[in-house]
N, C-alpha and C positions, 0 to 999 in steps of 0.2 A: 504493499498500499504506499501511495506517496503523496504529498500535499500539492494540489494542482492549483488553490487559489487561496487566497484571503483577502477579506474585505472589513470595513467598518461599518456601524448602523449605529448612528448618532441621533436620539430623541430626546422628547422632554414630554412624558406624560405626566406634567404636573411637579417633574424635578428631572435635571438631567442624567442621562444615562448614557455610555460609550460601551458598545458590545462588539467584539470580535467574533467573524465569522470564520472557520477554517474548515475548506473542502478537500476532498480526497479523490482519487481516479476510482474509487470503486464506490463511489456515490454516498459515503458516510460523513456528515459533517459534524462539527463541534463549536460549543459557544465558549467564550470566555468573557469574564467583567473586566472592563477597563476603565472603571469610573473614579476618579479623583475629583472628590466635591470641592468645586471653586477653581479647579484647573483641569477640566476638562479634557479641552482641545489640545493642551500640551501634550497631554498623553496619545490623543490621536494622532497629531502630528509626531509623535517619535514611532509609533507603530507604522503609520502610512510611509514615512519617509526613511525609515532604518530598518525596522523589522521583520515586514511582509515580506521586501524582496528575498530576505534573507531563508525563508521559510521553503519556498517552492522548490519541490524534488524531493524534500525531507521524508523520513519515515516516523509520521505521527506516534508509533508505538514506543518510540526512542524519547521518553519523556527526560530522562536524568542528562542524556546526551545534549538534547536540543535547549536545557536549561542551563548548562553549564555554557554551552556556545554564546548564548546571549547575555549570559552574566560576566564570563571571564573573556569571553570573547571582544566586547565591547570597551575593554579597557578602564572606563570610566563608569566605576560602580556603585551602586547603591544609590539611596535618594528616592522620593515618594514617585517621581515620573517613571523611572527606570523599572522600578521594581513592580509598580502597577503593569506597564508594558508586557514585562516577563510574565506577570501573574495570568493576565489573558491569554497569553499562548497557553500558558501550561495547564489551565483549566479546559480550555478546547482541547489539548491534545488528549486529556484524561478522559473528556466527554465521549472523544472520538474512539479510545481505546475498550471503553465500556460499553458503546454500542457494538463495534466491532466483535467484542468478545461474548454479547447479549448477557450483560450483568450489571447491575449497578455499581457504581465506583468504589463505594464502601467494601464490596467483597474484593476488590484489587488491593485494597489497603489492610487486609489481613482479616476481613469479616467484621460481623457486628460485634461488638464486646456488651450492649445492652440493648434494652428493648427499644430504648428513644433517648431523645437529647432533652434534658431538664432545660427550659427556658425561663427567661424572665422578661415581664411586661415594663412598660414605661409609664408610672403615675405623676402626674403632676397638678398644680393648683396654684392660684394666685397668692393662697393661703393656707395655713394648715387644715381647716375646714373643708375646702376643695380637694386639697391633697388626700385626705381622709377619704373624701367619697371617690377619689378616682382608685386609690387602693383597692377600695371594697367593691368597686365595679370590676375589677379586674380578676379579684378573687371567685367574683361571681360567674366570669366566664371560663375560670378553671385553672387559673395560673396559682402556683405554688410559690412564685418568686418574685417579687415585684420591686423594680428601682422607684425611689420615691424622691423627688424634687419639690421645691415650694418657694414661691416669691418670699425673698427676704423683706420684712418691712422698711419702709423709707427708701428703698432702691426702686426704678421705676421698672427694670425688666432685670430678671433674674435667668441665667442657664437653665435650660431643660423644661421652661415654661411656656407655653403657646400663647400667641396674643389671639384677642377675640373669640375665644374657644374653639380655635380651628386644631387640627391637628399639628403636634410639634414638627415643624421643618425649619432648621436653623439657616439655611442657604437662601437668601432674598434677591430676587433678581434686581438689577441697577447696581449701582456701586455700593460698596459694603456699609453695612449698618453700624451703629456704634450703640454700646451698651455701656452702664456704669457699674461699677463694684466696690464694695466696701468689705475688705476682709473682718473688721472689727464686729460690724452687724451681723455679719453672716457666722460667724465663730459663737457670738451669743444666742443665736437663732435656732441652728443645726442641732443640737440638744434637745431644744423644746418641741420641733417637729418630731423627733424618733421616741420621744415620751410619750406624746400625745397618740402617735400610731401605734405603739406598742398596746397601749390601753386598748384603742380600737380594734386592732388585728389579732389581740392574741399573742402567745409563744410561739407559736409554730408555722408561721410564716416568715418564709426567708425575705427580710429587707436588705437593698443594696442601696448605694448611694453614691454618688459621682460628684466629686470635688471640682474636677474639670482643670486639674494643673495649676491653680490659682492659689496654692499658699506656700510660705517657706517651709523649711524642714521642722523647726521647733512650733511653729504654728499648727502644722498638720499632727504633729505628736500631741499638742494640746487636743485638738478635734478628736482625734482616734481615743484618746482617753476618757474624754467627757462622753464618747458614745457607747463605750465598754459594756455599761449596765444593758443596752438594748440590743445586743448581739446581734450585730450585722454580719450578714452572710461576706460582704466585703465593702470597704471603701476604695474607691477607684480615682486612680490619678491624683492622688493628694498634691503633688509636686510636680514641676516639669522635670522630667528623667534623665536630663543632659547630665546632671550632677548625681551619679547615684549613690554617692555617698550619703548622700540626703536621706535615703531610703534605711539605712543602719541607725541614723538619729532618730526617726521615725519609729522604727523596731523596738529601740531600747527604752520607749516609754508607753506603747500601748500593745496590745495583744490583738486588736481588731485586725483582720487579714484585709493584705493588700494586694489590688489589682492594678495593673498597669500595661501600656502596649501598643494602644490603637493607633498612634502616631509611628510607631517602630517599622522598618523597613526590612532588617535583616538578623540573622542571630546575634550579631556582634552587638546589637543594640540592647540585648537581654541578658548576654552570657553571664555580666557579672552579677547581675541582680539574682539570676537564676543561680549561680555556683555559691554565691552568698546566702542563700534564701533569705532575701531581703523582701522578696513577694512571696504572695500564696497563688498568685492566677496570672496568668499570661494571656493578653488579650489583642497581640498583633493580627490585624485582619488577614484573610487569606489573600485579598484582591492586593492589599498595600506590602505584603509582604512576601511576594515573589509566586505566589500560588500554592498548589497542594503539596508540591514535592518538596519545598523546602519547610513548609509548614508542619509538615509529619517529623521530619528533622528535628525542628525548636521541639514538638511535642515529646518525641523520644528523649532528647536532652534532659527536658525540663522533669521528664518522670524520675529521673535520677536523683533529683533534688528535692521530689516531694512536692513538685508546684505542678498545678493543674490548667488545663485551658478555659479560658474564659471569652470565646472570640468574640470581635466587634461584629455587629448586626443589626446597625441602625438602617434608616431607609436611604440613604447614602449610596448603599451599596445594592448592586440589583438582585433580583432572586435569583441569578448566576451564582453569584457568591455565596448568598445563603445555603442554595443546595449544596455548594461545595464545603462550606463549614460543617452541615450536617452530616454528609457523607465521612469527613475525617471525625467529626464529632463520636459518630458511632462507632467508629474503628479503633481510635487509640485508647488505652487502659486508661490514661490519667486526664479524660475529660472531666472538666467540673460543670459548666454550666455554659448555656447560647444565650446571647442577646437578642430579642426577637421584637422589634419592631415593626408589626405588620406594614404591608405595601398597601396604597390605594387600590380601591376595586381596576381603577384605570390601569395602573401597573400591572395587575395582574392579569388583565386583559391582552397587553402587550408581551407580556411574558407568563404564558400558561404553564403551570409546574406543577409535578407529582408531589412535592413535600406537603405535609400537613400537621397541623396543631391538634392535640386531643389530650384533654386532662392534665395540663401543664407540662406536657411534653411534645417534642416533634421528631418526627421520621421523614427522611428524605424519599421514602417510596420504593418501590421495587423495579422503576423503568430503568432499562439500560441506560449507562451514563450516569449524567447528572441529573435527568429528568426535567430539563426545564427547555422550552423554546420559544423562538420568538416571532409574532406575527408581523412580519415587515410590514402588510399594507397597513396594519394598525400604527405602527411605529412612524409610517411615513406623514400621519395625520400629525403629527406632533412634534415641528422642528425643534432644534437646539435654541436655548434662552439663557444669555449670560446671566450668572448667578453667582453671587460671593458669600462665603461664611461672614458672620461680624466680626468686631474686634471690640475690645474693652479697655477702658479707662477708667482709673480709680477716680474717687471724689473730685480730687484735687486737678484731674486732667492728665495725669502720666499714665501713658500706654501700658497695660498690662496684658497677662495672658488671657485669653477668652475660652 
């Protein structure tokens, strides 16, 4: 089998997606996700101008060989644009391999290690009462784990809280919007949120929280210590991870489990964090970390140090990536949890898929390959619309981490 063609499908059914389709001479095609929120066309150009010409004539079954060719062969390694482009190719080749062998991708990764993948939903509200209502709504839908975010009093807009009652989607069309941030107000407020959530939700619901890189290590240590009575499943991205020693300081002050990695691109970004057992969950997205091939290696490496997976799964990743993460999560022994922000009905129409949610768990389905297709006629109705993620400023105007 040889690759004879590859092309990009860029569409915006409510938000932007970049999809790579790889075709073979035996009529088997595969899909890969190439979406990088706010920088979609940069990845599309990298694929179109540099990667696709190198794929023609190659054997799609050689996933390791092709991955190494695109990673090592480019000389300029790593970075979100390069690794997202490589991931799109890698996912498409695994999809082809599964279809050619008439089996789901998870069977090619060692087979199922569990009946399904535990997932967590996003609950949010403008205040504590709204967040409690949102958590209870998701529990009623069958979720066993919920990430909770709430508006911070005195701050006009807070991370994770939608505007106007609409589903949360951070990327906005037009130039980047700006939000305000106050660490002091947040640190005083967050423990009150989870105190009330535990009263309302009881002790058995898994509660998660995303700090979104906004604290210093000692501030994150204070937050973790204050949240210990509410036994969170994890505290996510407490600090920017460039300074990995910062996690050691947090670790020395709190037993709250730590999760990070959704902005990581390679195993080198998390090597020290895993080896030193400074985190409990690695969240590197399959699409931004180079695909299924390296994600499996990261998971196996993490397993040696009691670190589990918790793959990024927001709506800025297409159903192709969600499927890839579920196949991988079903197979690896040290799976922890999978983020699940359901896509809109419109996105599901453009990307019909086999994966399903039931009673707190998701399963990738039994269809050969990844189990996701794209309706190109529908996709063509929704052309690309430039959009950006927000930026954040402290109350005095200083630019800070969003």
